Structures are given as C-alpha cells and as structure tokens.
BAFI-3210 file (N, C-alpha, C; in Angstrom, 3 decimals, decimal comma, padded with zeros to 6 digits):
// residues 127
n [1|2|3|4|5|6|7|8|9|10|11|12|13|14|15|16|17|18|19|20|21|22|23|24|25|26|27|28|29|30|31|32|33|34|35|36|37|38|39|40|41|42|43|44|45|46|47|48|49|50|51|52|53|54|55|56|57|58|59|60|61|62|63|64|65|66|67|68|69|70|71|72|73|74|75|76|77|78|79|80|81|82|83|84|85|86|87|88|89|90|91|92|93|94|95|96|97|98|99|100|101|102|103|104|105|106|107|108|109|110|111|112|113|114|115|116|117|118|119|120|121|122|123|124|125|126|127]
n.u [218,766|216,674|215,681|216,387|214,328|212,251|210,605|211,606|212,388|210,419|207,736|206,056|203,519|202,242|198,992|195,794|195,711|193,483|191,090|192,545|192,113|189,264|188,904|189,654|187,991|185,868|186,365|186,333|183,878|182,399|183,606|182,475|180,162|179,242|180,169|177,745|175,940|176,446|175,929|173,267|172,724|173,402|171,524|169,026|170,036|169,824|167,215|165,649|166,503|166,166|164,379|163,377|163,255|162,301|159,532|157,520|155,079|152,902|154,568|156,915|160,210|163,096|165,641|167,274|168,117|169,347|172,115|173,779|176,410|179,153|181,035|183,891|186,663|186,601|185,405|187,065|189,421|188,132|187,193|189,374|189,800|187,653|187,726|190,104|190,164|188,893|190,137|191,871|193,958|194,568|194,277|195,639|195,039|197,018|197,732|200,717|202,240|204,741|205,886|204,139|204,632|207,213|206,931|204,726|204,796|203,747|200,856|200,613|201,345|199,279|197,230|198,154|197,517|196,940|197,397|195,610|196,408|197,226|199,966|201,327|199,410|196,056|196,859|197,940|197,775|197,389|200,260]
n.v [173,772|170,520|169,563|166,806|163,801|163,338|160,957|159,013|156,367|155,165|153,168|151,300|150,372|148,651|149,778|149,788|150,676|151,267|151,547|154,086|155,874|156,035|156,843|159,386|160,562|160,356|162,074|164,458|164,782|164,904|167,560|169,002|168,900|169,988|172,689|173,068|172,809|174,320|176,836|176,763|176,764|179,470|180,601|180,265|181,475|183,962|184,552|184,065|186,149|188,320|186,856|184,046|181,456|179,165|178,936|176,239|176,259|175,816|174,498|174,704|174,412|175,300|176,525|179,308|180,553|182,620|182,017|181,274|181,759|183,173|185,346|185,626|185,694|186,566|189,471|190,525|190,582|192,455|194,447|195,390|197,838|198,374|195,842|195,414|196,666|194,846|192,749|189,953|188,853|184,573|181,972|178,792|175,484|172,847|169,678|167,840|166,290|165,481|164,487|162,751|160,777|159,843|158,608|156,830|155,670|153,460|153,525|156,032|155,722|154,242|156,327|158,193|160,157|159,692|161,107|161,198|161,447|162,636|162,209|162,911|164,151|164,788|163,224|160,962|158,298|157,228|156,873]
n.w [075,118|075,625|078,916|080,866|080,513|083,648|084,080|082,614|083,366|084,178|085,091|082,125|080,173|077,089|075,528|074,163|071,144|069,518|071,661|072,943|070,608|070,644|073,228|073,215|071,035|072,431|074,227|073,258|071,976|074,214|075,266|073,194|073,583|076,141|075,812|073,910|076,102|077,776|076,610|076,053|078,797|079,426|077,829|079,190|081,472|080,817|080,455|082,512|083,941|086,790|088,052|089,999|089,396|086,271|084,329|082,154|080,768|083,135|084,896|087,114|085,788|086,004|088,253|089,378|091,773|094,439|096,402|099,537|099,281|098,295|095,761|096,414|095,603|093,093|093,909|095,308|093,574|091,435|092,867|094,758|096,301|097,835|099,309|100,523|102,902|104,308|104,878|106,859|109,344|109,692|111,524|110,828|111,183|109,746|107,868|108,685|106,027|105,093|107,255|108,271|105,893|107,018|109,210|108,558|105,983|104,300|104,740|103,802|101,056|099,985|100,024|097,798|095,264|091,784|088,284|085,449|081,939|078,893|076,889|074,537|072,978|071,224|068,685|069,202|069,159|066,644|065,833]
ca.u [218,749|215,735|215,761|216,060|213,131|212,555|210,146|212,639|212,459|209,107|207,021|204,985|202,834|201,101|197,921|195,354|195,316|191,729|190,937|192,943|191,564|187,892|188,682|190,012|186,648|184,599|186,288|186,450|182,543|181,881|184,046|181,665|178,395|179,499|180,159|176,482|174,999|176,917|175,546|171,902|172,108|173,799|170,541|168,022|170,020|169,444|165,526|165,271|166,883|166,442|163,458|164,452|162,620|161,804|158,622|157,447|153,383|152,628|155,363|158,331|161,301|164,262|165,737|168,459|168,257|170,530|172,858|174,423|177,833|179,718|182,120|185,052|188,000|186,422|185,122|188,642|189,987|187,795|186,902|190,220|190,116|186,941|188,084|191,305|189,627|188,003|191,134|192,114|194,538|193,629|195,392|194,982|195,986|197,578|198,449|201,934|202,350|206,044|206,327|203,275|204,888|208,227|206,429|203,953|204,989|203,244|199,702|200,685|201,264|197,738|196,490|199,020|197,001|197,790|196,958|195,409|196,656|197,610|201,548|201,725|198,834|195,084|196,871|199,213|197,317|197,538|201,285]
ca.v [172,269|170,314|169,024|165,297|163,075|162,579|159,886|158,299|154,938|154,720|151,581|151,441|148,836|148,621|149,703|149,402|151,878|151,793|152,031|155,280|156,566|156,191|157,734|160,895|161,076|160,563|163,246|165,328|165,163|165,288|168,850|169,955|168,614|170,604|173,803|173,319|172,841|175,900|177,755|176,605|177,249|180,804|181,671|180,270|182,078|185,411|184,326|184,225|187,162|188,595|185,896|182,663|180,055|179,449|177,892|176,092|176,433|175,778|173,702|175,224|173,828|175,088|177,796|180,303|181,215|183,156|180,982|181,815|182,070|185,025|185,223|186,825|185,554|187,943|190,458|190,697|190,942|193,347|195,625|195,258|198,804|198,072|194,349|195,700|197,123|193,809|191,579|189,737|187,396|183,822|181,303|177,529|173,937|171,973|168,194|167,642|165,131|164,821|164,016|161,524|159,933|159,614|157,974|155,881|155,699|152,308|154,195|157,258|155,276|154,202|157,520|158,817|160,438|159,210|161,627|160,210|162,313|162,484|162,835|163,072|165,061|164,293|162,440|160,165|157,083|157,103|156,696]
ca.w [075,473|076,738|080,008|080,967|081,065|084,717|084,330|081,494|083,932|085,062|084,730|081,572|079,544|075,848|075,701|073,025|070,144|069,397|073,009|072,904|069,900|070,808|074,448|072,584|070,146|073,611|075,567|072,391|071,859|075,749|075,154|072,126|073,917|077,418|075,106|073,580|077,219|078,780|075,936|076,386|080,244|079,758|077,227|079,870|082,588|080,198|080,089|084,097|084,447|087,953|088,627|090,710|088,820|084,914|083,941|080,979|081,043|084,396|085,893|087,373|085,462|086,446|089,245|089,456|092,859|095,357|097,361|100,881|098,978|097,266|094,669|097,313|094,999|092,059|094,394|095,696|092,144|090,891|093,832|095,578|096,818|098,950|100,258|101,294|104,336|105,157|105,191|108,715|109,110|109,959|112,055|110,483|111,330|108,487|107,923|108,198|105,287|105,165|109,085|108,428|105,781|107,467|110,393|108,009|104,579|103,694|104,843|102,936|099,815|099,980|099,656|097,187|093,896|090,413|087,903|084,134|080,933|077,540|076,939|073,386|072,700|070,874|067,881|069,961|069,104|065,271|065,883]
c.u [217,585|216,444|215,536|214,746|213,072|211,526|210,714|212,495|211,567|208,413|205,911|204,670|202,393|200,231|197,301|194,991|194,205|191,206|191,220|192,134|190,045|187,750|188,931|189,012|185,952|184,646|186,006|184,602|181,859|182,379|182,867|179,923|178,426|179,577|178,736|175,579|175,260|176,502|173,933|171,881|172,374|172,405|169,286|168,208|169,069|167,702|165,069|165,312|166,987|165,310|164,523|164,094|162,398|160,687|158,367|155,711|153,321|153,162|156,544|159,578|162,748|164,773|166,764|168,224|169,227|171,141|173,366|175,982|178,095|180,447|183,225|186,250|187,571|186,073|186,728|189,758|189,554|187,556|188,089|190,401|189,010|187,199|189,254|190,975|189,049|188,720|191,260|193,235|194,111|194,696|194,700|195,727|196,023|198,417|199,547|202,175|203,379|206,424|205,364|204,030|206,241|207,837|205,722|204,006|204,129|201,773|199,691|200,854|199,877|196,705|197,188|197,818|197,813|196,641|196,801|195,998|197,358|199,070|201,636|200,950|197,411|195,695|197,837|198,719|197,220|199,073|202,035]
c.v [171,854|169,581|167,375|164,683|162,844|161,491|158,990|156,456|154,480|153,287|151,677|150,503|149,323|148,804|149,877|150,503|152,229|152,069|153,679|156,444|157,021|156,711|159,017|161,570|161,414|161,951|164,420|165,835|165,466|167,138|169,767|169,988|169,733|171,932|174,269|173,583|174,090|177,032|178,290|177,049|178,901|181,442|181,390|180,833|183,610|185,370|184,880|185,545|187,547|187,781|184,768|181,483|180,476|178,236|177,595|175,597|176,737|175,163|174,660|174,144|173,997|176,563|178,261|180,893|181,455|182,322|181,859|181,616|183,001|184,917|185,629|186,459|187,049|189,128|191,057|191,562|192,225|194,438|195,632|196,755|198,606|196,893|194,784|196,152|196,052|192,565|191,554|188,872|186,281|182,800|179,636|176,487|173,103|170,446|168,093|166,057|164,727|164,297|162,554|160,605|159,202|158,373|156,759|155,564|154,795|152,981|155,269|156,943|154,863|154,948|158,563|158,702|160,257|160,683|161,004|161,497|161,892|163,058|163,348|164,252|164,181|163,049|161,251|158,543|156,556|156,927|155,730]
c.w [076,277|077,926|080,516|081,223|082,391|085,133|083,173|082,321|084,162|084,438|083,303|080,425|078,395|076,201|074,492|072,081|069,945|070,379|073,201|072,192|070,085|072,407|074,204|072,119|071,282|074,117|074,491|071,913|073,152|075,537|074,168|072,875|075,392|076,968|074,804|075,123|077,790|077,899|076,111|077,845|080,283|078,880|078,373|080,953|082,286|080,305|081,318|084,094|085,917|088,683|089,406|090,017|087,163|084,704|082,523|081,228|082,288|085,550|085,781|087,085|085,791|087,269|089,006|090,600|093,845|096,010|098,403|100,446|098,185|096,843|095,024|096,308|093,670|092,703|094,565|094,607|091,520|091,741|095,090|096,872|097,887|099,986|100,676|102,735|105,219|105,291|106,580|108,263|110,022|110,294|111,580|110,821|109,977|108,757|107,583|107,596|105,110|106,533|108,644|107,555|105,993|108,213|109,814|106,317|103,504|103,524|103,886|101,441|099,123|099,393|098,911|095,627|092,712|089,641|086,002|083,067|079,964|077,677|075,531|072,641|071,946|069,437|068,148|069,368|067,288|064,996|066,080]
res [m|p|l|p|d|p|y|l|n|e|s|a|v|q|v|n|a|d|l|v|r|e|y|l|a|t|t|a|q|i|e|r|l|q|a|y|a|d|d|l|k|a|s|l|i|k|q|i|g|d|a|n|a|g|m|v|g|d|k|k|i|i|t|h|r|p|e|n|r|y|a|t|t|r|l|m|k|e|r|g|d|l|a|q|h|f|m|r|e|v|r|k|e|e|f|d|l|e|a|f|k|l|r|h|p|d|v|a|e|e|y|r|v|r|s|f|r|l|v|l|g|k|d|a|a|s|e]
***
C-alpha cells in the first residue's frame, strides 16, 4: 500500500507545457555536452600526465597543477588502515536553527531554501 502524498494539498499552478518540454530538452542536451566535455578533459589530463601544464605551440593553454588540498574522504575510504591512526576528535560550534525559528520565524522563512525538480520524469510534459 503506497504512502499518502505529504504534498497533496500544497499550492500548485498550471505551467506552460512547451516551456517544460524545452527545459527538458535543454537539460538533456547539457548532460550530453557535459559528458562529452568530461571525456575531452580526461583525454587532455592523460596527455599532460605528470606535467603541470599543456601547451599548443609555444602557448600554455591549460594547467593541471597540484593544489594544497587532498581527497581525504577517498583516502580514508581506500586506505582506512593507515588513516585510522590519524583520526582525532573535533569540537565544533553549530547554528541552532530550530531555536532561531522559534524566536524569529519570519526571518527564518526569508532564508528557506526551495528545491526545483521534476515530479513525473522526463515525459511529464507530453501528458
């Protein structure tokens, strides 16, 4: 038995179906182009190898320099046996949003984040 829709009574308006179709087509095209760009980038990184830059003729066009950042999450996942010896407890300060909302609900509402997503999938606009 499916769960009841928690958003059944939320406010909703009609939107332009052509605009939705164009949005879907555009996002699909962006995904294809991003995948192609990612493949091109990977090829360029492979060509650069251990160097810090790539040139076309006598001009430096792209760089692939080391940064002062490390993939610590990946390191801990892949080399947990080593990483476990360097774990330490950290004390942190946190913003108490629930207490803030009780005291300043109008201000909190100004900062509420909205999410934009398709509900029915890619063919929703054709219905």
